[in-house]
N, CA, C and O atoms as a Tripos MOL2 file, in Angstrom:
@<TRIPOS>MOLECULE
protein
  320   319    80     0     0
PROTEIN
NO_CHARGES

@<TRIPOS>ATOM
      1 N           0.8350   -1.1810    0.0000 N.3       1 MET1
      2 CA          0.0000    0.0000    0.0000 C.3       1 MET1
      3 C           0.8810    1.2470    0.0000 C.2       1 MET1
      4 O           1.7530    1.3920    0.8570 O.2       1 MET1
      5 N           0.6630    2.1200   -0.9330 N.am      2 LYS2
      6 CA          1.4600    3.3380   -1.0320 C.3       2 LYS2
      7 C           0.9560    4.3640   -0.0150 C.2       2 LYS2
      8 O          -0.2440    4.6180    0.0810 O.2       2 LYS2
      9 N           1.8890    4.9480    0.7420 N.am      3 THR3
     10 CA          1.4810    5.9560    1.7180 C.3       3 THR3
     11 C           1.4290    7.3240    1.0560 C.2       3 THR3
     12 O           2.2240    7.6440    0.1730 O.2       3 THR3
     13 N           0.4850    8.1060    1.5020 N.am      4 VAL4
     14 CA          0.3290    9.4590    0.9940 C.3       4 VAL4
     15 C           1.3270   10.3570    1.7250 C.2       4 VAL4
     16 O           1.6380   10.1320    2.8950 O.2       4 VAL4
     17 N           1.8200   11.3660    1.0280 N.am      5 GLU5
     18 CA          2.8750   12.2180    1.5810 C.3       5 GLU5
     19 C           2.4670   12.8970    2.8820 C.2       5 GLU5
     20 O           3.3080   13.0760    3.7640 O.2       5 GLU5
     21 N           1.2180   13.2740    3.0250 N.am      6 TRP6
     22 CA          0.7680   14.0050    4.2020 C.3       6 TRP6
     23 C           0.2820   13.1030    5.3290 C.2       6 TRP6
     24 O          -0.1110   13.6110    6.3790 O.2       6 TRP6
     25 N           0.2940   11.8040    5.1540 N.am      7 MET7
     26 CA         -0.2220   10.8900    6.1680 C.3       7 MET7
     27 C           0.4910   10.9950    7.5170 C.2       7 MET7
     28 O          -0.1900   11.0040    8.5430 O.2       7 MET7
     29 N           1.8280   11.0740    7.5750 N.am      8 PRO8
     30 CA          2.4590   11.1900    8.8920 C.3       8 PRO8
     31 C           1.9970   12.4310    9.6510 C.2       8 PRO8
     32 O           1.8000   12.3650   10.8650 O.2       8 PRO8
     33 N           1.8190   13.5670    8.9610 N.am      9 GLU9
     34 CA          1.3420   14.7680    9.6260 C.3       9 GLU9
     35 C          -0.0750   14.5700   10.1600 C.2       9 GLU9
     36 O          -0.4160   15.0570   11.2380 O.2       9 GLU9
     37 N          -0.8830   13.8610    9.4050 N.am     10 PHE10
     38 CA         -2.2500   13.5670    9.8280 C.3      10 PHE10
     39 C          -2.2330   12.6970   11.0950 C.2      10 PHE10
     40 O          -3.0650   12.8700   11.9850 O.2      10 PHE10
     41 N          -1.2930   11.7760   11.1620 N.am     11 GLY11
     42 CA         -1.1480   10.9390   12.3520 C.3      11 GLY11
     43 C          -0.7490   11.7590   13.5730 C.2      11 GLY11
     44 O          -1.2100   11.4950   14.6830 O.2      11 GLY11
     45 N           0.1220   12.7700   13.3610 N.am     12 TRP12
     46 CA          0.5230   13.6350   14.4820 C.3      12 TRP12
     47 C          -0.6620   14.4140   15.0430 C.2      12 TRP12
     48 O          -0.6790   14.7350   16.2320 O.2      12 TRP12
     49 N          -1.6510   14.7230   14.2070 N.am     13 ILE13
     50 CA         -2.8540   15.4050   14.6940 C.3      13 ILE13
     51 C          -3.5810   14.5170   15.6930 C.2      13 ILE13
     52 O          -3.9990   14.9870   16.7510 O.2      13 ILE13
     53 N          -3.7360   13.2350   15.3660 N.am     14 PHE14
     54 CA         -4.4020   12.3110   16.2810 C.3      14 PHE14
     55 C          -3.6080   12.1230   17.5710 C.2      14 PHE14
     56 O          -4.1890   12.0370   18.6530 O.2      14 PHE14
     57 N          -2.2970   12.0610   17.4590 N.am     15 ILE15
     58 CA         -1.4700   11.9350   18.6620 C.3      15 ILE15
     59 C          -1.6260   13.1760   19.5320 C.2      15 ILE15
     60 O          -1.7180   13.0680   20.7550 O.2      15 ILE15
     61 N          -1.6560   14.3560   18.9110 N.am     16 GLY16
     62 CA         -1.8560   15.5960   19.6690 C.3      16 GLY16
     63 C          -3.1960   15.6310   20.3740 C.2      16 GLY16
     64 O          -3.2740   16.0220   21.5380 O.2      16 GLY16
     65 N          -4.2580   15.2230   19.6800 N.am     17 ILE17
     66 CA         -5.5840   15.1790   20.2990 C.3      17 ILE17
     67 C          -5.5770   14.2170   21.4750 C.2      17 ILE17
     68 O          -6.1540   14.5110   22.5220 O.2      17 ILE17
     69 N          -4.9380   13.0840   21.3140 N.am     18 CYS18
     70 CA         -4.8490   12.0970   22.3970 C.3      18 CYS18
     71 C          -4.1200   12.6800   23.6030 C.2      18 CYS18
     72 O          -4.5640   12.5150   24.7400 O.2      18 CYS18
     73 N          -3.0050   13.3620   23.3580 N.am     19 MET19
     74 CA         -2.2260   13.9270   24.4700 C.3      19 MET19
     75 C          -2.9930   15.0390   25.1930 C.2      19 MET19
     76 O          -2.9060   15.1580   26.4150 O.2      19 MET19
     77 N          -3.7500   15.8590   24.4320 N.am     20 PHE20
     78 CA         -4.5770   16.8730   25.0810 C.3      20 PHE20
     79 C          -5.6470   16.2160   25.9510 C.2      20 PHE20
     80 O          -5.9510   16.6950   27.0440 O.2      20 PHE20
     81 N          -6.2080   15.1260   25.4600 N.am     21 GLY21
     82 CA         -7.2190   14.4090   26.2430 C.3      21 GLY21
     83 C          -6.6400   13.8030   27.5080 C.2      21 GLY21
     84 O          -7.2530   13.8690   28.5730 O.2      21 GLY21
     85 N          -5.4580   13.2120   27.3900 N.am     22 VAL22
     86 CA         -4.7980   12.6260   28.5700 C.3      22 VAL22
     87 C          -4.4640   13.7260   29.5770 C.2      22 VAL22
     88 O          -4.6680   13.5570   30.7790 O.2      22 VAL22
     89 N          -3.9530   14.8440   29.0850 N.am     23 SER23
     90 CA         -3.6190   15.9610   29.9720 C.3      23 SER23
     91 C          -4.8630   16.4870   30.6760 C.2      23 SER23
     92 O          -4.8290   16.7650   31.8750 O.2      23 SER23
     93 N          -5.9620   16.6260   29.9360 N.am     24 ASP24
     94 CA         -7.2160   17.0900   30.5310 C.3      24 ASP24
     95 C          -7.7040   16.1120   31.5980 C.2      24 ASP24
     96 O          -8.1600   16.5250   32.6640 O.2      24 ASP24
     97 N          -7.6060   14.8180   31.3080 N.am     25 TYR25
     98 CA         -8.0150   13.8020   32.2830 C.3      25 TYR25
     99 C          -7.1730   13.8890   33.5530 C.2      25 TYR25
    100 O          -7.7060   13.8670   34.6620 O.2      25 TYR25
    101 N          -5.8490   13.9900   33.3800 N.am     26 LEU26
    102 CA         -4.9760   14.0860   34.5510 C.3      26 LEU26
    103 C          -5.2430   15.3570   35.3410 C.2      26 LEU26
    104 O          -5.2120   15.3370   36.5720 O.2      26 LEU26
    105 N          -5.5060   16.4600   34.6540 N.am     27 ALA27
    106 CA         -5.7970   17.7120   35.3410 C.3      27 ALA27
    107 C          -7.0840   17.5970   36.1490 C.2      27 ALA27
    108 O          -7.1410   18.0480   37.2930 O.2      27 ALA27
    109 N          -8.1080   17.0020   35.5680 N.am     28 ARG28
    110 CA         -9.3660   16.8360   36.3080 C.3      28 ARG28
    111 C          -9.2050   15.8770   37.4750 C.2      28 ARG28
    112 O          -9.8570   16.0420   38.5060 O.2      28 ARG28
    113 N          -8.3370   14.8700   37.3230 N.am     29 THR29
    114 CA         -8.1630   13.8670   38.3710 C.3      29 THR29
    115 C          -7.3410   14.4020   39.5420 C.2      29 THR29
    116 O          -7.6980   14.1920   40.7010 O.2      29 THR29
    117 N          -6.2370   15.0950   39.2390 N.am     30 PHE30
    118 CA         -5.3000   15.4770   40.2870 C.3      30 PHE30
    119 C          -5.4390   16.9160   40.7690 C.2      30 PHE30
    120 O          -4.9600   17.2420   41.8550 O.2      30 PHE30
    121 N          -6.0750   17.7740   39.9990 N.am     31 CYS31
    122 CA         -6.1870   19.1820   40.3930 C.3      31 CYS31
    123 C          -7.4590   19.3940   41.2080 C.2      31 CYS31
    124 O          -8.5500   19.5510   40.6590 O.2      31 CYS31
    125 N          -7.2980   19.3950   42.5080 N.am     32 LYS32
    126 CA         -8.4530   19.6190   43.3830 C.3      32 LYS32
    127 C          -8.5910   21.1020   43.7380 C.2      32 LYS32
    128 O          -9.6960   21.5790   43.9950 O.2      32 LYS32
    129 N          -7.4730   21.8290   43.7520 N.am     33 THR33
    130 CA         -7.5030   23.2600   44.0480 C.3      33 THR33
    131 C          -6.7910   24.0080   42.9180 C.2      33 THR33
    132 O          -6.1550   23.4030   42.0550 O.2      33 THR33
    133 N          -6.9140   25.3250   42.9460 N.am     34 ASN34
    134 CA         -6.2280   26.1370   41.9350 C.3      34 ASN34
    135 C          -4.7160   25.9930   42.0340 C.2      34 ASN34
    136 O          -4.0240   26.0100   41.0160 O.2      34 ASN34
    137 N          -4.1970   25.8530   43.2540 N.am     35 ASN35
    138 CA         -2.7540   25.6790   43.4300 C.3      35 ASN35
    139 C          -2.2680   24.3700   42.8120 C.2      35 ASN35
    140 O          -1.1880   24.3220   42.2230 O.2      35 ASN35
    141 N          -3.0590   23.3160   42.9450 N.am     36 ASP36
    142 CA         -2.7050   22.0330   42.3260 C.3      36 ASP36
    143 C          -2.6150   22.1780   40.8040 C.2      36 ASP36
    144 O          -1.6880   21.6620   40.1790 O.2      36 ASP36
    145 N          -3.5770   22.8790   40.2180 N.am     37 CYS37
    146 CA         -3.5680   23.0910   38.7590 C.3      37 CYS37
    147 C          -2.3770   23.9280   38.3380 C.2      37 CYS37
    148 O          -1.7420   23.6430   37.3230 O.2      37 CYS37
    149 N          -2.0700   24.9580   39.1090 N.am     38 LEU38
    150 CA         -0.9240   25.8020   38.7880 C.3      38 LEU38
    151 C           0.3640   24.9900   38.8100 C.2      38 LEU38
    152 O           1.1850   25.1080   37.9010 O.2      38 LEU38
    153 N           0.5470   24.1740   39.8320 N.am     39 ILE39
    154 CA          1.7440   23.3370   39.9380 C.3      39 ILE39
    155 C           1.7830   22.3280   38.7880 C.2      39 ILE39
    156 O           2.8420   22.1010   38.2030 O.2      39 ILE39
    157 N           0.6420   21.7210   38.4590 N.am     40 TYR40
    158 CA          0.5660   20.7420   37.3730 C.3      40 TYR40
    159 C           1.0070   21.3620   36.0540 C.2      40 TYR40
    160 O           1.8520   20.8010   35.3560 O.2      40 TYR40
    161 N           0.4380   22.5180   35.7070 N.am     41 TYR41
    162 CA          0.7630   23.1420   34.4230 C.3      41 TYR41
    163 C           2.1690   23.7220   34.4070 C.2      41 TYR41
    164 O           2.8260   23.6970   33.3660 O.2      41 TYR41
    165 N           2.6470   24.2410   35.5270 N.am     42 LEU42
    166 CA          4.0340   24.7160   35.5850 C.3      42 LEU42
    167 C           5.0110   23.5590   35.4010 C.2      42 LEU42
    168 O           6.0190   23.6970   34.7070 O.2      42 LEU42
    169 N           4.7120   22.4210   36.0220 N.am     43 LEU43
    170 CA          5.5680   21.2480   35.8880 C.3      43 LEU43
    171 C           5.6090   20.7800   34.4230 C.2      43 LEU43
    172 O           6.6760   20.4600   33.9010 O.2      43 LEU43
    173 N           4.4460   20.7440   33.7710 N.am     44 LEU44
    174 CA          4.4130   20.3630   32.3560 C.3      44 LEU44
    175 C           5.1900   21.3660   31.5010 C.2      44 LEU44
    176 O           5.8950   20.9790   30.5690 O.2      44 LEU44
    177 N           5.0580   22.6520   31.8240 N.am     45 GLY45
    178 CA          5.7890   23.6700   31.0790 C.3      45 GLY45
    179 C           7.2880   23.5350   31.2420 C.2      45 GLY45
    180 O           8.0330   23.6710   30.2710 O.2      45 GLY45
    181 N           7.7420   23.2680   32.4570 N.am     46 ILE46
    182 CA          9.1790   23.0960   32.7140 C.3      46 ILE46
    183 C           9.7060   21.8800   31.9770 C.2      46 ILE46
    184 O          10.7820   21.9310   31.3800 O.2      46 ILE46
    185 N           8.9560   20.7820   32.0150 N.am     47 ILE47
    186 CA          9.3710   19.5750   31.2930 C.3      47 ILE47
    187 C           9.4570   19.8680   29.7950 C.2      47 ILE47
    188 O          10.4120   19.4490   29.1410 O.2      47 ILE47
    189 N           8.4770   20.5800   29.2470 N.am     48 GLY48
    190 CA          8.4890   20.9290   27.8250 C.3      48 GLY48
    191 C           9.6720   21.8040   27.4630 C.2      48 GLY48
    192 O          10.3040   21.5930   26.4280 O.2      48 GLY48
    193 N           9.9840   22.7950   28.3110 N.am     49 ILE49
    194 CA         11.1280   23.6730   28.0430 C.3      49 ILE49
    195 C          12.4260   22.8790   28.0550 C.2      49 ILE49
    196 O          13.2920   23.0970   27.2070 O.2      49 ILE49
    197 N          12.5720   21.9650   29.0050 N.am     50 ILE50
    198 CA         13.7810   21.1390   29.0740 C.3      50 ILE50
    199 C          13.9200   20.2880   27.8150 C.2      50 ILE50
    200 O          15.0080   20.1910   27.2480 O.2      50 ILE50
    201 N          12.8250   19.6740   27.3770 N.am     51 ILE51
    202 CA         12.8750   18.8280   26.1810 C.3      51 ILE51
    203 C          13.2350   19.6470   24.9480 C.2      51 ILE51
    204 O          14.0820   19.2350   24.1560 O.2      51 ILE51
    205 N          12.5970   20.8070   24.7780 N.am     52 VAL52
    206 CA         12.8700   21.6460   23.6090 C.3      52 VAL52
    207 C          14.3040   22.1540   23.6480 C.2      52 VAL52
    208 O          14.9890   22.1600   22.6250 O.2      52 VAL52
    209 N          14.7610   22.5800   24.8150 N.am     53 HIS53
    210 CA         16.1270   23.1030   24.9300 C.3      53 HIS53
    211 C          17.1570   22.0190   24.6130 C.2      53 HIS53
    212 O          18.0920   22.2560   23.8490 O.2      53 HIS53
    213 N          16.9890   20.8360   25.1970 N.am     54 ASN54
    214 CA         17.9370   19.7490   24.9380 C.3      54 ASN54
    215 C          17.8980   19.3140   23.4880 C.2      54 ASN54
    216 O          18.9380   18.9940   22.9120 O.2      54 ASN54
    217 N          16.7190   19.2940   22.8890 N.am     55 ASN55
    218 CA         16.5910   18.8930   21.4950 C.3      55 ASN55
    219 C          17.2060   19.9340   20.5730 C.2      55 ASN55
    220 O          17.8140   19.5770   19.5640 O.2      55 ASN55
    221 N          17.0600   21.2110   20.8980 N.am     56 SER56
    222 CA         17.6310   22.2460   20.0360 C.3      56 SER56
    223 C          19.1510   22.2110   20.0800 C.2      56 SER56
    224 O          19.8020   22.4740   19.0690 O.2      56 SER56
    225 N          19.7280   21.8910   21.2340 N.am     57 ILE57
    226 CA         21.1820   21.7610   21.3290 C.3      57 ILE57
    227 C          21.6530   20.5990   20.4610 C.2      57 ILE57
    228 O          22.6570   20.7140   19.7570 O.2      57 ILE57
    229 N          20.9340   19.4860   20.5080 N.am     58 HIS58
    230 CA         21.2860   18.3160   19.7070 C.3      58 HIS58
    231 C          21.2530   18.6570   18.2210 C.2      58 HIS58
    232 O          22.1880   18.3310   17.4900 O.2      58 HIS58
    233 N          20.1790   19.3140   17.7660 N.am     59 TRP59
    234 CA         20.0560   19.6250   16.3460 C.3      59 TRP59
    235 C          21.0860   20.6480   15.9040 C.2      59 TRP59
    236 O          21.5600   20.6060   14.7680 O.2      59 TRP59
    237 N          21.4390   21.5760   16.8060 N.am     60 GLU60
    238 CA         22.4740   22.5580   16.4650 C.3      60 GLU60
    239 C          23.7980   21.8460   16.1990 C.2      60 GLU60
    240 O          24.4860   22.1620   15.2290 O.2      60 GLU60
    241 N          24.1590   20.8870   17.0530 N.am     61 ASP61
    242 CA         25.3820   20.1090   16.8420 C.3      61 ASP61
    243 C          25.3000   19.3020   15.5500 C.2      61 ASP61
    244 O          26.2790   19.2050   14.8100 O.2      61 ASP61
    245 N          24.1310   18.7220   15.2820 N.am     62 PHE62
    246 CA         23.9400   17.9270   14.0780 C.3      62 PHE62
    247 C          24.1310   18.7880   12.8330 C.2      62 PHE62
    248 O          24.8450   18.3910   11.9120 O.2      62 PHE62
    249 N          23.5090   19.9460   12.7940 N.am     63 TYR63
    250 CA         23.6320   20.8210   11.6300 C.3      63 TYR63
    251 C          25.0660   21.3030   11.4390 C.2      63 TYR63
    252 O          25.5370   21.4150   10.3070 O.2      63 TYR63
    253 N          25.7630   21.5890   12.5400 N.am     64 GLN64
    254 CA         27.1540   22.0170   12.4180 C.3      64 GLN64
    255 C          28.0080   20.8980   11.8300 C.2      64 GLN64
    256 O          28.8580   21.1510   10.9760 O.2      64 GLN64
    257 N          27.7880   19.6680   12.2790 N.am     65 SER65
    258 CA         28.5730   18.5490   11.7510 C.3      65 SER65
    259 C          28.2530   18.3080   10.2750 C.2      65 SER65
    260 O          29.1480   18.0100    9.4850 O.2      65 SER65
    261 N          26.9670   18.4380    9.9020 N.am     66 GLN66
    262 CA         26.5900   18.2490    8.4980 C.3      66 GLN66
    263 C          27.1870   19.3460    7.6240 C.2      66 GLN66
    264 O          27.6030   19.0810    6.4960 O.2      66 GLN66
    265 N          27.2320   20.5720    8.1340 N.am     67 TYR67
    266 CA         27.8050   21.6820    7.3790 C.3      67 TYR67
    267 C          29.3020   21.4630    7.1540 C.2      67 TYR67
    268 O          29.8250   21.7570    6.0800 O.2      67 TYR67
    269 N          29.9860   20.9420    8.1840 N.am     68 LYS68
    270 CA         31.4220   20.6670    8.0380 C.3      68 LYS68
    271 C          31.6530   19.5830    6.9890 C.2      68 LYS68
    272 O          32.5860   19.6860    6.1920 O.2      68 LYS68
    273 N          30.8180   18.5470    6.9780 N.am     69 LYS69
    274 CA         30.9330   17.4960    5.9670 C.3      69 LYS69
    275 C          30.6830   18.0650    4.5780 C.2      69 LYS69
    276 O          31.3920   17.7280    3.6300 O.2      69 LYS69
    277 N          29.6850   18.9190    4.4550 N.am     70 TYR70
    278 CA         29.3580   19.5340    3.1730 C.3      70 TYR70
    279 C          30.5160   20.3940    2.6770 C.2      70 TYR70
    280 O          30.8680   20.3550    1.4980 O.2      70 TYR70
    281 N          31.1040   21.1680    3.5800 N.am     71 GLN71
    282 CA         32.2360   22.0110    3.1980 C.3      71 GLN71
    283 C          33.4170   21.1650    2.7380 C.2      71 GLN71
    284 O          34.0480   21.4840    1.7310 O.2      71 GLN71
    285 N          33.7220   20.0930    3.4620 N.am     72 SER72
    286 CA         34.8670   19.2640    3.0900 C.3      72 SER72
    287 C          34.6330   18.5770    1.7390 C.2      72 SER72
    288 O          35.5770   18.4250    0.9630 O.2      72 SER72
    289 N          33.3960   18.1610    1.4420 N.am     73 LYS73
    290 CA         33.0950   17.5540    0.1400 C.3      73 LYS73
    291 C          33.2810   18.5610   -0.9860 C.2      73 LYS73
    292 O          33.8690   18.2410   -2.0190 O.2      73 LYS73
    293 N          32.7890   19.7610   -0.7900 N.am     74 ASN74
    294 CA         32.8850   20.7740   -1.8370 C.3      74 ASN74
    295 C          34.3100   21.2410   -2.0290 C.2      74 ASN74
    296 O          34.7000   21.5570   -3.1530 O.2      74 ASN74
    297 N          35.0950   21.2950   -0.9820 N.am     75 ASN75
    298 CA         36.5030   21.6820   -1.1200 C.3      75 ASN75
    299 C          37.2800   20.6310   -1.9040 C.2      75 ASN75
    300 O          38.1530   20.9760   -2.7000 O.2      75 ASN75
    301 N          36.9740   19.3520   -1.6880 N.am     76 LYS76
    302 CA         37.6510   18.2820   -2.4230 C.3      76 LYS76
    303 C          37.3000   18.3400   -3.9050 C.2      76 LYS76
    304 O          38.1660   18.1180   -4.7510 O.2      76 LYS76
    305 N          36.0320   18.6380   -4.2320 N.am     77 LYS77
    306 CA         35.6140   18.7140   -5.6180 C.3      77 LYS77
    307 C          36.2930   19.8890   -6.3270 C.2      77 LYS77
    308 O          36.6790   19.7750   -7.4900 O.2      77 LYS77
    309 N          36.4360   20.9970   -5.6370 N.am     78 CYS78
    310 CA         37.0360   22.1770   -6.2480 C.3      78 CYS78
    311 C          38.5230   21.9880   -6.4990 C.2      78 CYS78
    312 O          39.0620   22.5560   -7.4490 O.2      78 CYS78
    313 N          39.1880   21.2130   -5.6800 N.am     79 ARG79
    314 CA         40.6390   21.0230   -5.8060 C.3      79 ARG79
    315 C          40.9960   20.1480   -6.9890 C.2      79 ARG79
    316 O          42.1030   20.2640   -7.5160 O.2      79 ARG79
    317 N          40.1020   19.2750   -7.4270 N.am     80 LYS80
    318 CA         40.4100   18.3210   -8.5040 C.3      80 LYS80
    319 C          40.4850   18.9920   -9.7920 C.2      80 LYS80
    320 O          40.7350   18.3460  -10.8100 O.2      80 LYS80
@<TRIPOS>BOND
     1     1     2 1
     2     2     3 1
     3     3     4 2
     4     3     5 am
     5     5     6 1
     6     6     7 1
     7     7     8 2
     8     7     9 am
     9     9    10 1
    10    10    11 1
    11    11    12 2
    12    11    13 am
    13    13    14 1
    14    14    15 1
    15    15    16 2
    16    15    17 am
    17    17    18 1
    18    18    19 1
    19    19    20 2
    20    19    21 am
    21    21    22 1
    22    22    23 1
    23    23    24 2
    24    23    25 am
    25    25    26 1
    26    26    27 1
    27    27    28 2
    28    27    29 am
    29    29    30 1
    30    30    31 1
    31    31    32 2
    32    31    33 am
    33    33    34 1
    34    34    35 1
    35    35    36 2
    36    35    37 am
    37    37    38 1
    38    38    39 1
    39    39    40 2
    40    39    41 am
    41    41    42 1
    42    42    43 1
    43    43    44 2
    44    43    45 am
    45    45    46 1
    46    46    47 1
    47    47    48 2
    48    47    49 am
    49    49    50 1
    50    50    51 1
    51    51    52 2
    52    51    53 am
    53    53    54 1
    54    54    55 1
    55    55    56 2
    56    55    57 am
    57    57    58 1
    58    58    59 1
    59    59    60 2
    60    59    61 am
    61    61    62 1
    62    62    63 1
    63    63    64 2
    64    63    65 am
    65    65    66 1
    66    66    67 1
    67    67    68 2
    68    67    69 am
    69    69    70 1
    70    70    71 1
    71    71    72 2
    72    71    73 am
    73    73    74 1
    74    74    75 1
    75    75    76 2
    76    75    77 am
    77    77    78 1
    78    78    79 1
    79    79    80 2
    80    79    81 am
    81    81    82 1
    82    82    83 1
    83    83    84 2
    84    83    85 am
    85    85    86 1
    86    86    87 1
    87    87    88 2
    88    87    89 am
    89    89    90 1
    90    90    91 1
    91    91    92 2
    92    91    93 am
    93    93    94 1
    94    94    95 1
    95    95    96 2
    96    95    97 am
    97    97    98 1
    98    98    99 1
    99    99   100 2
   100    99   101 am
   101   101   102 1
   102   102   103 1
   103   103   104 2
   104   103   105 am
   105   105   106 1
   106   106   107 1
   107   107   108 2
   108   107   109 am
   109   109   110 1
   110   110   111 1
   111   111   112 2
   112   111   113 am
   113   113   114 1
   114   114   115 1
   115   115   116 2
   116   115   117 am
   117   117   118 1
   118   118   119 1
   119   119   120 2
   120   119   121 am
   121   121   122 1
   122   122   123 1
   123   123   124 2
   124   123   125 am
   125   125   126 1
   126   126   127 1
   127   127   128 2
   128   127   129 am
   129   129   130 1
   130   130   131 1
   131   131   132 2
   132   131   133 am
   133   133   134 1
   134   134   135 1
   135   135   136 2
   136   135   137 am
   137   137   138 1
   138   138   139 1
   139   139   140 2
   140   139   141 am
   141   141   142 1
   142   142   143 1
   143   143   144 2
   144   143   145 am
   145   145   146 1
   146   146   147 1
   147   147   148 2
   148   147   149 am
   149   149   150 1
   150   150   151 1
   151   151   152 2
   152   151   153 am
   153   153   154 1
   154   154   155 1
   155   155   156 2
   156   155   157 am
   157   157   158 1
   158   158   159 1
   159   159   160 2
   160   159   161 am
   161   161   162 1
   162   162   163 1
   163   163   164 2
   164   163   165 am
   165   165   166 1
   166   166   167 1
   167   167   168 2
   168   167   169 am
   169   169   170 1
   170   170   171 1
   171   171   172 2
   172   171   173 am
   173   173   174 1
   174   174   175 1
   175   175   176 2
   176   175   177 am
   177   177   178 1
   178   178   179 1
   179   179   180 2
   180   179   181 am
   181   181   182 1
   182   182   183 1
   183   183   184 2
   184   183   185 am
   185   185   186 1
   186   186   187 1
   187   187   188 2
   188   187   189 am
   189   189   190 1
   190   190   191 1
   191   191   192 2
   192   191   193 am
   193   193   194 1
   194   194   195 1
   195   195   196 2
   196   195   197 am
   197   197   198 1
   198   198   199 1
   199   199   200 2
   200   199   201 am
   201   201   202 1
   202   202   203 1
   203   203   204 2
   204   203   205 am
   205   205   206 1
   206   206   207 1
   207   207   208 2
   208   207   209 am
   209   209   210 1
   210   210   211 1
   211   211   212 2
   212   211   213 am
   213   213   214 1
   214   214   215 1
   215   215   216 2
   216   215   217 am
   217   217   218 1
   218   218   219 1
   219   219   220 2
   220   219   221 am
   221   221   222 1
   222   222   223 1
   223   223   224 2
   224   223   225 am
   225   225   226 1
   226   226   227 1
   227   227   228 2
   228   227   229 am
   229   229   230 1
   230   230   231 1
   231   231   232 2
   232   231   233 am
   233   233   234 1
   234   234   235 1
   235   235   236 2
   236   235   237 am
   237   237   238 1
   238   238   239 1
   239   239   240 2
   240   239   241 am
   241   241   242 1
   242   242   243 1
   243   243   244 2
   244   243   245 am
   245   245   246 1
   246   246   247 1
   247   247   248 2
   248   247   249 am
   249   249   250 1
   250   250   251 1
   251   251   252 2
   252   251   253 am
   253   253   254 1
   254   254   255 1
   255   255   256 2
   256   255   257 am
   257   257   258 1
   258   258   259 1
   259   259   260 2
   260   259   261 am
   261   261   262 1
   262   262   263 1
   263   263   264 2
   264   263   265 am
   265   265   266 1
   266   266   267 1
   267   267   268 2
   268   267   269 am
   269   269   270 1
   270   270   271 1
   271   271   272 2
   272   271   273 am
   273   273   274 1
   274   274   275 1
   275   275   276 2
   276   275   277 am
   277   277   278 1
   278   278   279 1
   279   279   280 2
   280   279   281 am
   281   281   282 1
   282   282   283 1
   283   283   284 2
   284   283   285 am
   285   285   286 1
   286   286   287 1
   287   287   288 2
   288   287   289 am
   289   289   290 1
   290   290   291 1
   291   291   292 2
   292   291   293 am
   293   293   294 1
   294   294   295 1
   295   295   296 2
   296   295   297 am
   297   297   298 1
   298   298   299 1
   299   299   300 2
   300   299   301 am
   301   301   302 1
   302   302   303 1
   303   303   304 2
   304   303   305 am
   305   305   306 1
   306   306   307 1
   307   307   308 2
   308   307   309 am
   309   309   310 1
   310   310   311 1
   311   311   312 2
   312   311   313 am
   313   313   314 1
   314   314   315 1
   315   315   316 2
   316   315   317 am
   317   317   318 1
   318   318   319 1
   319   319   320 2
@<TRIPOS>SUBSTRUCTURE
     1 MET1         2 RESIDUE 1 A MET
     2 LYS2         6 RESIDUE 1 A LYS
     3 THR3        10 RESIDUE 1 A THR
     4 VAL4        14 RESIDUE 1 A VAL
     5 GLU5        18 RESIDUE 1 A GLU
     6 TRP6        22 RESIDUE 1 A TRP
     7 MET7        26 RESIDUE 1 A MET
     8 PRO8        30 RESIDUE 1 A PRO
     9 GLU9        34 RESIDUE 1 A GLU
    10 PHE10       38 RESIDUE 1 A PHE
    11 GLY11       42 RESIDUE 1 A GLY
    12 TRP12       46 RESIDUE 1 A TRP
    13 ILE13       50 RESIDUE 1 A ILE
    14 PHE14       54 RESIDUE 1 A PHE
    15 ILE15       58 RESIDUE 1 A ILE
    16 GLY16       62 RESIDUE 1 A GLY
    17 ILE17       66 RESIDUE 1 A ILE
    18 CYS18       70 RESIDUE 1 A CYS
    19 MET19       74 RESIDUE 1 A MET
    20 PHE20       78 RESIDUE 1 A PHE
    21 GLY21       82 RESIDUE 1 A GLY
    22 VAL22       86 RESIDUE 1 A VAL
    23 SER23       90 RESIDUE 1 A SER
    24 ASP24       94 RESIDUE 1 A ASP
    25 TYR25       98 RESIDUE 1 A TYR
    26 LEU26      102 RESIDUE 1 A LEU
    27 ALA27      106 RESIDUE 1 A ALA
    28 ARG28      110 RESIDUE 1 A ARG
    29 THR29      114 RESIDUE 1 A THR
    30 PHE30      118 RESIDUE 1 A PHE
    31 CYS31      122 RESIDUE 1 A CYS
    32 LYS32      126 RESIDUE 1 A LYS
    33 THR33      130 RESIDUE 1 A THR
    34 ASN34      134 RESIDUE 1 A ASN
    35 ASN35      138 RESIDUE 1 A ASN
    36 ASP36      142 RESIDUE 1 A ASP
    37 CYS37      146 RESIDUE 1 A CYS
    38 LEU38      150 RESIDUE 1 A LEU
    39 ILE39      154 RESIDUE 1 A ILE
    40 TYR40      158 RESIDUE 1 A TYR
    41 TYR41      162 RESIDUE 1 A TYR
    42 LEU42      166 RESIDUE 1 A LEU
    43 LEU43      170 RESIDUE 1 A LEU
    44 LEU44      174 RESIDUE 1 A LEU
    45 GLY45      178 RESIDUE 1 A GLY
    46 ILE46      182 RESIDUE 1 A ILE
    47 ILE47      186 RESIDUE 1 A ILE
    48 GLY48      190 RESIDUE 1 A GLY
    49 ILE49      194 RESIDUE 1 A ILE
    50 ILE50      198 RESIDUE 1 A ILE
    51 ILE51      202 RESIDUE 1 A ILE
    52 VAL52      206 RESIDUE 1 A VAL
    53 HIS53      210 RESIDUE 1 A HIS
    54 ASN54      214 RESIDUE 1 A ASN
    55 ASN55      218 RESIDUE 1 A ASN
    56 SER56      222 RESIDUE 1 A SER
    57 ILE57      226 RESIDUE 1 A ILE
    58 HIS58      230 RESIDUE 1 A HIS
    59 TRP59      234 RESIDUE 1 A TRP
    60 GLU60      238 RESIDUE 1 A GLU
    61 ASP61      242 RESIDUE 1 A ASP
    62 PHE62      246 RESIDUE 1 A PHE
    63 TYR63      250 RESIDUE 1 A TYR
    64 GLN64      254 RESIDUE 1 A GLN
    65 SER65      258 RESIDUE 1 A SER
    66 GLN66      262 RESIDUE 1 A GLN
    67 TYR67      266 RESIDUE 1 A TYR
    68 LYS68      270 RESIDUE 1 A LYS
    69 LYS69      274 RESIDUE 1 A LYS
    70 TYR70      278 RESIDUE 1 A TYR
    71 GLN71      282 RESIDUE 1 A GLN
    72 SER72      286 RESIDUE 1 A SER
    73 LYS73      290 RESIDUE 1 A LYS
    74 ASN74      294 RESIDUE 1 A ASN
    75 ASN75      298 RESIDUE 1 A ASN
    76 LYS76      302 RESIDUE 1 A LYS
    77 LYS77      306 RESIDUE 1 A LYS
    78 CYS78      310 RESIDUE 1 A CYS
    79 ARG79      314 RESIDUE 1 A ARG
    80 LYS80      318 RESIDUE 1 A LYS
């Protein structure tokens, strides 16, 4: 079966809806007071910031290494 180009993005929509539902369920279950909700959402925000920050550092290193490989390939071609 041939996959359509946009299918993976469509799948991410369903995963996002699922995660919002799980988050809403956990918030309703564990947040009994406003302070509980504040702590819950702050904790999720901190976890998200850590993940994004660590991932951006990884991709920055990856792009730098790919750029160095690209430069070395092009320099070899020009020298011949």
